[in-house]
C-alpha positions in Angstrom: -12.6 110.9 -86.4 -13.3 109.7 -82.9 -11.1 107.0 -81.5 -13.0 103.9 -80.3 -10.8 103.7 -77.1 -11.0 107.4 -76.0 -14.0 106.9 -73.7 -13.2 103.5 -72.1 -10.2 103.1 -70.0 -10.5 99.3 -69.9 -9.9 99.1 -73.6 -6.6 100.9 -73.3 -5.6 98.8 -70.3 -6.1 95.6 -72.3 -4.1 97.0 -75.2 -1.2 97.9 -72.9 -1.4 94.6 -71.1 -1.0 92.9 -74.5 2.2 95.0 -74.9 3.6 93.7 -71.6 2.4 96.3 -69.1 0.9 93.8 -66.7 2.2 94.9 -63.3 -0.4 96.1 -60.8 0.5 99.0 -58.5 -1.0 100.6 -55.5 -0.1 103.6 -53.4 0.1 103.4 -49.6 2.0 105.4 -46.9 3.7 107.6 -49.5 5.0 104.6 -51.4 4.2 103.3 -54.8 4.1 99.5 -54.6 4.0 96.6 -57.0 1.1 94.5 -55.7 2.7 91.2 -56.7 6.4 91.6 -55.6 5.8 94.2 -52.9 8.7 96.2 -54.4 8.4 99.8 -53.2 9.2 102.8 -55.5 9.9 106.4 -55.0 9.1 109.1 -57.6 12.6 109.0 -59.1 12.1 105.2 -59.8 9.1 105.7 -62.0 8.9 106.5 -65.7 5.6 107.6 -67.2 5.8 106.5 -70.8 2.3 107.4 -71.9 -0.9 108.8 -70.4 -4.6 109.0 -71.4 -7.1 111.3 -69.9 -10.8 110.6 -69.6 -14.0 112.6 -68.9 -17.0 110.6 -67.6 -19.7 110.2 -70.3 -22.6 110.7 -67.8 -20.8 113.1 -65.4 -18.1 115.5 -66.8 -16.7 115.8 -63.3 -15.8 112.1 -63.3 -12.2 112.6 -64.5 -9.5 110.0 -64.7 -6.1 109.5 -66.1 -4.5 106.2 -67.1 -0.7 106.2 -66.6 1.5 103.7 -68.4 4.5 103.1 -66.2 7.9 101.5 -66.3 10.0 101.3 -63.1 13.7 101.4 -62.5 13.6 97.7 -61.7 11.9 96.8 -65.0 8.3 96.5 -63.9 5.8 97.6 -66.5 2.2 98.3 -65.7 -0.7 100.8 -65.6 -2.4 102.9 -63.0 -5.8 104.5 -63.3 -6.1 107.6 -61.1 -8.9 110.0 -60.6 -8.1 113.7 -61.0 -10.0 116.9 -60.6 -12.6 116.7 -57.8 -12.1 113.0 -57.3 -8.3 113.1 -57.0 -6.4 111.3 -54.4 -4.3 114.3 -53.3 -1.5 112.3 -51.7 -1.1 110.2 -54.8 -1.2 113.3 -57.0 1.5 114.9 -54.9 3.6 111.8 -55.3 3.2 111.8 -59.0 4.1 115.6 -59.1 7.5 114.6 -57.7 8.3 112.3 -60.6 11.2 114.1 -62.4 10.1 115.7 -65.7 13.0 113.8 -67.4 11.1 110.6 -66.5 8.0 111.6 -68.4 7.6 110.8 -72.1 5.0 109.6 -74.6 7.3 107.0 -76.1 5.0 104.0 -75.4 1.7 105.7 -76.4 -0.4 103.2 -78.2 -1.2 105.8 -80.9 2.5 105.9 -81.8 2.1 102.4 -83.4 -0.2 103.8 -86.1 
């Protein structure tokens, strides 16, 4: 059975926001930054607690991944990142440096079912 959220990132973002993942992040000058507090994070400070991958409905090369993130300072939020041909290579390299021990699926919305 097809999941109603599998093709629309915004639906997942709203569900995670309702669970408290409300921080907004951006990446600049090799730093991951909370847009509200301006707190900067390095890869070891990030915990990916769920992820969801998407393929564009009209263009299969339109690939994105939604990361559900907790930080070492308690911030919780999401980041939607392109991958494949549309990837931000610097951001992808930064995420590749996140320790494997900091990556889990513990907050995946599907675990609630």
